[in-house]
C-alpha positions in Angstrom: 106.1 122.9 143.8 109.1 123.6 141.6 111.1 126.8 141.9 110.8 129.2 139.0 113.7 131.1 137.6 113.0 134.0 135.2 115.4 135.4 132.6 114.5 138.8 131.1 115.2 139.9 127.6 118.0 141.8 125.9 118.2 145.4 127.1 115.5 144.8 129.7 115.2 143.6 133.3 112.6 142.3 135.6 110.6 145.5 135.4 108.9 144.2 132.2 107.3 141.5 134.4 105.8 144.0 136.9 102.3 143.6 135.5 102.3 139.9 135.8 101.1 138.5 139.1 102.8 135.2 139.9 100.7 134.8 143.0 102.2 132.3 145.5 104.6 130.8 143.0 108.2 130.6 144.1 109.8 133.0 141.6 113.3 134.3 141.4 114.5 136.8 138.7 118.0 136.1 137.6 120.2 139.2 137.1 122.5 139.3 134.1 126.2 138.7 134.8 129.0 140.4 132.9 130.1 138.4 129.8 133.8 137.5 129.5 135.8 138.7 126.5 134.7 136.8 123.4 132.5 134.5 125.6 130.1 132.2 123.8 126.5 132.0 124.8 127.1 128.3 125.8 129.9 129.3 128.2 127.8 132.2 129.5 124.9 129.8 130.1 127.1 127.5 132.1 128.3 130.3 134.3 124.9 131.8 135.0 123.4 128.4 135.6 125.3 128.4 138.9 122.7 130.8 140.2 120.1 128.0 140.0 120.2 126.1 143.2 117.0 124.1 142.9 116.6 120.7 141.3 114.4 120.2 138.3 113.3 123.9 138.1 111.0 125.7 135.8 112.7 128.3 133.6 110.9 131.3 132.1 112.8 133.2 129.4 111.8 136.4 127.6 113.3 137.1 124.2 117.1 136.7 124.6 116.5 135.3 128.0 114.6 132.5 126.3 117.5 131.7 124.1 119.7 131.6 127.2 117.2 129.4 129.0 117.4 126.9 126.1 121.1 126.7 126.5 120.8 126.3 130.3 118.3 123.4 129.7 121.1 121.6 127.9 123.2 121.8 131.1 120.7 121.1 133.9 117.5 119.1 133.9 114.4 121.3 134.0 110.8 120.5 134.6 109.5 123.0 132.1 110.9 125.6 129.8 108.6 128.5 129.1 109.6 130.9 126.3 108.0 134.2 125.8 108.6 136.3 122.6 111.7 134.2 122.0 113.1 131.5 119.7 113.8 127.8 120.4 116.6 127.4 117.9 118.4 129.2 115.1 115.7 128.2 112.5 113.2 130.5 114.3 115.4 133.6 113.9 114.6 136.0 111.0 116.8 135.7 107.9 118.0 139.3 108.5 119.5 138.2 111.8 121.5 135.4 110.2 122.6 137.7 107.3 123.8 140.3 109.8 125.8 137.6 111.6 127.5 136.5 108.5 128.3 140.0 107.3 129.2 141.2 110.9 126.8 144.2 110.4 126.3 144.4 114.2 129.9 145.6 114.5 128.8 148.8 112.7 126.0 149.7 115.1 126.7 152.9 117.0 126.0 153.1 120.7 123.4 155.8 120.1 121.1 153.3 118.4 121.5 150.8 121.1 121.0 153.1 124.1 118.6 155.7 123.0 114.9 155.2 122.5 113.4 156.4 119.2 110.3 155.8 117.0 111.9 152.8 115.3 112.6 151.1 118.6 109.1 151.9 119.8 107.6 150.3 116.6 109.8 147.2 116.8 108.8 146.6 120.4 105.2 147.3 119.9 105.1 150.2 122.4 101.5 151.4 122.9 101.6 154.2 125.5 103.7 157.0 126.9 104.1 155.0 130.1 105.6 152.1 128.1 107.9 154.5 126.2 109.2 155.9 129.6 109.7 152.3 130.9 111.7 151.2 127.9 113.7 154.4 127.9 114.6 153.9 131.5 115.6 150.3 131.0 117.7 151.0 128.0 119.6 153.8 129.8 120.3 151.4 132.7 121.6 148.6 130.4 125.4 148.2 129.9 126.4 148.9 126.3 129.1 146.3 126.3 126.5 143.7 127.4 124.1 144.8 124.6 126.8 144.4 121.9 127.8 141.0 123.2 124.3 139.8 123.4 123.3 141.0 119.9 126.3 139.2 118.5 125.3 136.0 120.3 121.8 136.2 119.0 122.6 136.7 115.4 125.2 134.0 115.5 123.2 131.5 117.5 124.0 127.9 116.5 121.5 125.9 118.4 119.6 123.5 116.2 118.0 121.4 119.0 114.3 121.6 119.8 114.4 121.7 123.6 112.4 119.2 125.7 109.4 120.2 127.9 109.3 123.5 126.1 106.2 125.7 125.9 106.4 128.7 123.6 104.2 131.8 124.0 104.4 134.3 121.2 102.6 137.4 119.9 101.1 137.4 116.4 102.4 141.0 115.9 105.9 140.5 117.1 108.1 142.6 114.8 111.5 141.6 116.2 110.8 137.8 116.0 108.0 137.5 113.5 105.6 134.6 114.3 105.9 133.3 110.7 109.2 131.7 111.8 107.8 130.4 115.1 106.1 127.2 116.1 104.1 128.7 119.0 102.0 126.7 121.5 100.1 129.8 122.6 99.6 132.9 120.5 98.8 136.2 122.1 96.4 138.2 119.9 97.9 141.6 119.0 100.9 140.8 121.2 104.2 142.4 120.3 107.7 142.1 121.7 106.7 144.2 124.7 103.7 142.0 125.5 104.7 141.1 129.1 103.9 144.8 129.7 100.9 145.5 127.6 99.4 142.0 127.3 100.4 140.9 130.8 97.0 139.4 131.9 96.8 137.1 128.9 100.4 135.9 129.5 99.8 135.6 133.2 96.8 133.3 132.6 98.8 131.1 130.3 101.6 130.7 132.8 99.4 130.0 135.8 97.5 127.4 133.9 100.7 125.7 132.8 102.1 125.7 136.3 
């Protein structure tokens, strides 16, 4: 059975997978590494791919972690690429992301917006309970601001036009950060938002176990 490597999303870590039971699967969560000054996502993917020491692995990427997984799949051969609440290429990103990249609007974002939970963040992520609010608050507080700013810049300026091979895309029909209207999804999670690995975990778990 192939080794599975999991990449979490922007501003989150493996805690968002706590509600998913991978059973006896050989799963390793990859911790983010610090980006170099002005480093491209492609260069970052090459460096972090060195943490993958199994041949022909399965990659699971959530949100920004999915985009990173796409870039890694260009570097090493993978058996499967499973994206959750993510994008396969730049064409699946919302227009407002691309516009922000061209106008460099992300450079104007204050740290207070990036690091502090608020009602807008909760709405965007599809937060459903106080427990989820506390989880997201804790994760945001633990995330490095420099990494957040770098990652946001790489997202809105992503250049990938390739449709990755062996890719399965799981997406929520209520995702407000990456609206499903832009996405060609293989599996649609009903009422799933961008935080659906937490509040729609059983549905996602079933899809992943059936795929693997």
